[in-house]
N, C-alpha and C positions, 0 to 999 in steps of 0.2 A: 780493187775497183768496185766490187759489189758493195763493200762497206761505205765507200764514198758516195755511191748512188743512193744507198739507204739513208745516210745522214742528210744528203741534199733533199731527198724526198720528205724526210721528217721535218726538216727546216721549212720547206715550202708549205707543207701541211700546217705547221705551226703559224706561219705568217698568214695563211688563208684563214685559219681559225681565229686569230687575233683580229684580222680585218673584218670577219663576219660578226664577231662579238662587239667590236668597238666602232664599227663604221658610222653609226648614228652619232656617236660622240665626236669622231673626227670631222664628219661633215658639218656638224653644228659648230665646232670650234673654228673651222676654216671660215665659215660665214660670220661667226661672232667676231673674228679679228677685224672684219671690215667695219664693224660698228664701234665707234668711240665717241659717245656723246655725253653730255652733262645735264644736270638739272638747270633750268633757267635761273638767271639772276638779273637784277636790275641793270639795264644797259642804256646806252645813248640812243640806240636804234636796233631794229631787227633787220636782217637781210634774207630774203627768200631767193635761194639759188634756183636757177632755171633748170628745166628738165623733168618736171612732173606734170604729166598730162591729166592727172586725176584730181588735182586740187589739194592733196593732203598737205603739201608744204605751205601753201598760202593760207589754208585753214589753220594750221598750227601757228603761223605767224599772227593771224588775226586773233587767236586765243591768247597769245602772249601779250599783244597790245591791250586786249580787253582786260587781262589780269593785271595790267600795270607794269609789266616787265620792261616795256619800251614804249615811247610816245608814238611811234609809227613804224611801219615796215616798208623798206625799199624792196621793190620786186624786180629781180633780174629779168631782162627782156631781150634776149638775142633775137635777131630777125630770122625769118625763114619759113613761117607757117602761112602760106598763101598771102604773102606780102605784109603780114602783121608781125610785130614784135610779140614775144611771148607774154610780156606784161600787159599788152593791149587786150589780151584774151583772159588772162588770169584774174585781173582785178574785177572786171564785170562778172566773172564766174563766182568770185567770192562774195560780191555784193548781192548777187542773185540768191546766194545761200544764206544771206542774212547779216553779213558783216558790213559795217558802215564804210562807205567809200573813203572817208577821211582817215581810215586806218592805214591806207596804202598810198605809196608814191611809186610810179613806174620809173624804171631806169633802163630805157632803150639802149641797146649796144650792138656791136658787131663782133661778138665773141664766138669762138668755135671750139672752146675747151674750157674746163674749169679754171685752168691757169689764166687764160685770157679774160675770163669773167672776173677772176680775182683782181687782176690788174686794173680793169675798168672800175670795178666796184670800190676798190681801195682808194682810188683817186677821189671818188665821191665821198667816201667816209672822211677822208682828210679835209676835203672842202667844207664839210659840215662840222669838223672838229671832234669827231667821234673817237673816244678813247676805249670804249668797250662796245662790242657788237655781238648780238646773238645771230649766229649763222644757222638758218633753218634749212635743212635738207632731208632727203630720205635716209632712213636708218642705215642702209647699206653703203651710203655715200659719206657718212660722217667722218670716218678716219681720214680718208684721202682728201676731202675738201678742207677739213680743218688744217691739215698739214700744208696744203697749198696756200691757203690764205695766210697762215702764220709765216710761211717762207717769203711771201710777197711783202708783208707788213709786220715785222716782228715787234714794232712799237705799239701795235693795237692789241688789246686783249680780246681774243675771239673765244666765245663760248658756243660750242656746237650743240644744237638741239635737234634731235632726230624726230622726224615725222614718220608715221607708219607708211608702208608701201602697200599698194593694192594687192601684190602677190608675194612679196619677199618677207620671210621670217627666218631667223637664224636656225630655228628648230623646225625642219620640215620643208625647206626650200626645194629640196630634190624631188618633191611630189608635185611641183607646179612648173609647167613648161616655161612660162614667162619668168618665173623666179630663177630657173636654171640658166636662162640666157643672161639675166641680170648678174648672177653670181660669176659666170665665166667672164663677161665683159668687165665687171668691176675688178676682178682679180687681174685680168690682162692689163688694165690701166694702172693698177697698183704696182705690178711688177715693172711695167714700163717706166713708171715714176722713179722706182728705185735705181734704174739704170739711166735716168734722164733721157729716155727715148722720146 
């Protein structure tokens, strides 16, 4: 009995030691899994996913249009912000920051999830005859959103381009309260997606 307790104690100490030494690596790897983006390529259009209240996504899309990767950027616009669609607020915000209004086209919708947004957006992509679309979203949202859009429209080539987040970075997210919430929520949504919840 004493020997078994000693072995169990040593094993627990070993696990705790490994966790202490490698916790930064493990935490960064878990966050890194959420990020799956690509370098931009020439596309028929860019699409700005909804959900960024800081403007990083629309600014990234504006840069892609400016650099010639896409002729314009559709801007996702779910309703719900004091009676406005998100695109109604995002486009003027980008214009105020110096991007030409002609870079952007609003796509108002009544989506309540990334999957619903994908279904609405894909219908517009098809209406426009788009074969390749740059999906612009936050770094932590790239893997999940890319997978959802590809599942809705396997016939369209989606290239996911990550925009920086105000708080979240794979290395060090656990030092920022907002990034911690982002990490937990995105992982919950990722796992729910695996089980089709």
